[in-house]
C-alpha positions as a LaTeX table, in Angstrom:
\begin{tabular}{lrrr}
\hline
Residue & $x$ (\AA) & $y$ (\AA) & $z$ (\AA) \\
\hline
Unk1 & 0.00 & $-0.12$ & 0.06 \\
Unk2 & 1.32 & 3.39 & $-1.02$ \\
Unk3 & 0.80 & 6.29 & 1.44 \\
Unk4 & 0.97 & 9.78 & $-0.14$ \\
Unk5 & 2.71 & 12.41 & 2.05 \\
Unk6 & 0.85 & 15.66 & 2.66 \\
Unk7 & 1.98 & 18.22 & $-0.15$ \\
Unk8 & 1.49 & 20.93 & 2.33 \\
Unk9 & 4.41 & 22.14 & 4.68 \\
Unk10 & 4.10 & 22.53 & 8.27 \\
Unk11 & 3.60 & 26.29 & 8.38 \\
Unk12 & 1.24 & 25.85 & 5.50 \\
Unk13 & $-1.27$ & 23.61 & 7.82 \\
Unk14 & $-0.61$ & 25.54 & 10.97 \\
Unk15 & $-2.01$ & 28.48 & 8.84 \\
Unk16 & $-4.92$ & 26.86 & 7.58 \\
Unk17 & $-5.78$ & 25.55 & 11.16 \\
Unk18 & $-5.35$ & 29.33 & 12.51 \\
Unk19 & $-7.54$ & 30.49 & 9.36 \\
Unk20 & $-10.21$ & 27.86 & 10.26 \\
Unk21 & $-10.36$ & 28.97 & 13.93 \\
Unk22 & $-10.68$ & 32.50 & 13.29 \\
Unk23 & $-13.48$ & 31.82 & 10.81 \\
Unk24 & $-15.17$ & 29.79 & 13.38 \\
Unk25 & $-14.82$ & 32.54 & 15.99 \\
Unk26 & $-16.21$ & 35.02 & 13.59 \\
Unk27 & $-18.98$ & 33.10 & 12.88 \\
Unk28 & $-19.75$ & 32.40 & 16.67 \\
Unk29 & $-19.38$ & 36.37 & 17.25 \\
Unk30 & $-21.92$ & 37.24 & 14.40 \\
Unk31 & $-24.54$ & 34.76 & 15.77 \\
Unk32 & $-24.15$ & 36.20 & 19.24 \\
Unk33 & $-24.54$ & 39.70 & 18.02 \\
Unk34 & $-27.45$ & 38.80 & 16.00 \\
Unk35 & $-29.12$ & 37.16 & 18.85 \\
Unk36 & $-28.68$ & 40.17 & 21.26 \\
Unk37 & $-30.19$ & 42.20 & 18.70 \\
Unk38 & $-33.37$ & 40.08 & 18.56 \\
Unk39 & $-33.56$ & 40.27 & 22.31 \\
Unk40 & $-33.35$ & 44.35 & 22.29 \\
Unk41 & $-36.39$ & 44.48 & 20.21 \\
Unk42 & $-38.69$ & 43.71 & 23.12 \\
Unk43 & $-40.33$ & 46.83 & 24.32 \\
Unk44 & $-43.23$ & 47.33 & 27.11 \\
Unk45 & $-46.10$ & 49.75 & 26.49 \\
Unk46 & $-48.60$ & 50.88 & 29.17 \\
Unk47 & $-51.23$ & 53.09 & 29.32 \\
Unk48 & $-55.10$ & 53.41 & 29.19 \\
Unk49 & $-57.03$ & 54.00 & 25.97 \\
Unk50 & $-59.77$ & 56.74 & 26.92 \\
Unk51 & $-62.54$ & 58.48 & 24.82 \\
Unk52 & $-62.85$ & 62.09 & 24.03 \\
Unk53 & $-64.60$ & 62.68 & 27.53 \\
Unk54 & $-61.74$ & 61.18 & 29.19 \\
Unk55 & $-63.39$ & 57.86 & 30.30 \\
Unk56 & $-61.38$ & 54.84 & 29.90 \\
Unk57 & $-62.72$ & 52.33 & 26.99 \\
Unk58 & $-63.24$ & 48.72 & 27.69 \\
Unk59 & $-62.55$ & 45.78 & 25.24 \\
Unk60 & $-60.40$ & 48.00 & 22.91 \\
Unk61 & $-57.86$ & 46.29 & 20.53 \\
Unk62 & $-54.40$ & 47.73 & 20.69 \\
Unk63 & $-51.95$ & 46.89 & 18.07 \\
Unk64 & $-48.42$ & 47.93 & 17.32 \\
Unk65 & $-48.37$ & 49.61 & 13.83 \\
Unk66 & $-46.93$ & 47.43 & 11.27 \\
Unk67 & $-46.86$ & 44.25 & 13.35 \\
Unk68 & $-49.20$ & 41.61 & 14.43 \\
Unk69 & $-48.43$ & 41.94 & 18.00 \\
Unk70 & $-51.36$ & 43.21 & 19.93 \\
Unk71 & $-53.66$ & 42.97 & 22.85 \\
Unk72 & $-57.04$ & 43.95 & 24.23 \\
Unk73 & $-57.66$ & 46.50 & 27.01 \\
Unk74 & $-59.96$ & 45.05 & 29.83 \\
\hline
\end{tabular}
């Protein structure tokens, strides 16, 4: 059986491993940054919906503009 020796030198293999590790670290960093952005989008809105006389309205649907996020005021 004939075994081929690697055509890469020791320094080329080391550089390849370093580049591979750097790419893994960069990918991990990007994933972490994206996940923190997703959590940063959560906001709490509080208040009371009133009519023109200042009386609170019951059963009013409230939704964030441009989204499907909403609630019903009780």
